[in-house]
N, C-alpha and C positions, 0 to 999 in steps of 0.2 A: 466459524466465519462470521464476519460482521460487514453488513452492507451500509455504506454511507451515500445515499443518493444525493445528487446535486452538490457534491463537494465543490465543483466548478460550475459557474453559470455559463450560459451560452456564449457570452462575450469573452470569458476567459478561455473557453475551449477554442473559440475562433482565433484568439491571439496566439495560443500555443500552436495551433495547426498552421497558421501563417508563418510562424517561425520555423517549425520543424519540417514542413513540407518542402521548403526551399533549402533545407540543410543537406549535408553530405551523408548519405546512407551507405553502410558497409555490411558485410556478412555478419549476421548475428553471433556467429561463433567466435568473434574477436574477443569476447569476454567470457567464454564458456570454459568450464572445467572439462576434464576428460569424459565424464559420464554424460554431461549435458551435450557435448559436441556430437555424440552419437545419435541424439534424438532431436536436435534443434534445427529447424529450417525456417529462418526468417531473416529480416534485415533490421539493423539497429543504427540509430543516429550515433555518430562518433562521440565517444565519451570524452568529456573535458573540453569540448569545443565551445566557442562563444555562444552558438545557437542553443546547444544543450543546456548550458548554464542559465541563459536568459529564460528559456522555457521552464527549467527546473525551479527557478526562483518563483515563478507564478504558482507552481504546485506547492512549494514550501510555504508560501504566504497563505495559501488556502488551508493547508493543514493546521497552521498556527491559529487560524480563525475558527476552527471546527471544535466545539466543546466535546462532541462525541468522539472524535479521533483522539483528542488528548486524554479523555477519561478512559478510553478502551486501551490505548497503546501505552500510556504513561511514558512517553518517549524520552530517552536519554540522548540518543543520537539517531539521526536519519541519514541514510546513504543518499548522496545527491541523486535525484531522480534521473533515470535512464528512459529511453524511448525506443519502442520497436514497432514493426509493422509486419503483417502477414498477408500475402496475396494468395490467390487460388492455388490450392495444392500444398500450401505451407502450413506447418503446425509444429508442435513441440511435444514429443513423447513423454511418457511418465518419468518423472525425476524428482529429486529432493534438492532444495537449494543448499549451497555451501554454508557450513556453519559459521564461517568468518569471511567477511568480504573486505578486501584491501583495495583502496583506490590507487591505481597505478601512478607512479611518480610522486607519491606523497606518503606521509606516515599515518594517514587517516584509515582507520579500520574499525569495524563494528562486529559484534556478535549478532547474528541474524536471528532474533527471536520471532519477528513477524515479517511476513511478506505482504506486499501491497500491489494491486493492479488498479490503475486509474484508466478507465475507458475513455477514448478520445474520438471514436467514430461510431456510427449507427448503421450505415448503409452497406452491410455485408451479411452473408449467410455462413453458417458454421462458426468456427472459432470460439466455441464455448470453453470456458475455464472449468475444468473438472478437478475437484479436490477430494482425494480419497474415494469413498463410495457414494458421495453426494451427487445430486443431479448437477449437470453443467450450468454454469452461471454466465450470463451475458447482460451487462447493464447498459442503460442509456449513456450517451456521451456525457462526461462530467461525474459519473458515479464511481465510487471507490469500493473495492473489495479488499478487506483486511483478513488475513488468515495465518495460522501458525506456520512458520517457516519449516517446521519439522514434517509437514504434510507431504505425502506423495501427491503430485498434481501433474496435469498435462493441459495443453491447448489443442483442441480438436482441429483438424485441418479446415481451413477456410475453403468454401466452395464457390463463393462469389464476392466480389468487391475487395475492400482493403480494411483489415482490422488494425487499427492504430491505438496504441496505449502507452502509458508511462508505467514503469515498474521500479520498485525500490524496496529497501529493507529497513526495519526499525530495530534498534536495540532498546529494550524497555528498561526503565528503572527497576521493574519487578520481573525477575527472570522467569518465575513459574507461571504457566498459563492459568492454573487453577487459582492462584492468588490474584491474578489480574481479573479473572472472571468475578471473583467475590467482591473485589473492590469496585468493579463496574456496576454490579447489581446494587451494592450499598449506595453508591453515588446516585444511581437512577432512583432508588427508593427515597433518598433524601430530597432530591429535586422534585419528585412527584408529591411528596408530603408537604414540602415548602410551598408549592403552588396552592395548596388547600389552606394551610394554617399560617403561612407567612414565614419569611426567612428569619425573623427575630423571635420565633416561638422557642421557649426553653428546650423543648425536645429536639428541635432542629439544631440548636446550638450544641446540645449534648451528642447527637448522632454525628454531626460534623466533626466533633472532637474525636469520636471513635474512628471515623474514616481516616483522619490524619494520623492518629496513633497507629492504626493498622499499616498505613502506607509507610510510616516511619520505621516500623519493624521489618517491612519487606524490601524497602528500597535499597539498591546498591548504586552508589554514585562514584 
């Protein structure tokens, strides 16, 4: 799991909420597979609507500006962000995300290497996102949680308020999680060392070359 706090600032969260809160919400099972439909109790903003697209564009712009997201995900394709909400008593039982997501009415499809939840509300109780055996996660509005789409995960029932979030999937240029982890650690090491010795230091240049040659070996485009 990787937490990116403050992917959206307060103004961006407010802009998205103004858009989606006035949108048309439908049963969350409109986009569920057979397994998920048995466990899912929430509402979802209609996929492909003008409101969802406008709000999703704000999310996509923020992702493109985040060096940590780009370094960790090495994104090839990002599924257009979707939006859901959970009221009291609603949750999502243990499930695994579909391996391939196809956008209805189009030829857009991705292999889901990574799942992402972008939190858009604070004033609620319950609703923690639990991934595998890890403790439940609940981030401040604007925070992003990125995790392997292969993980079993669930959303605990909300007990008060409204849990609002965006969710989407990423197909990475690098399929294997272990390879992405190594590349991220190398990138972080290079950036940390460069802050001490400078970007033009010969060893930084050499290590940057190692990083790109490793990415060249691992990337699938």
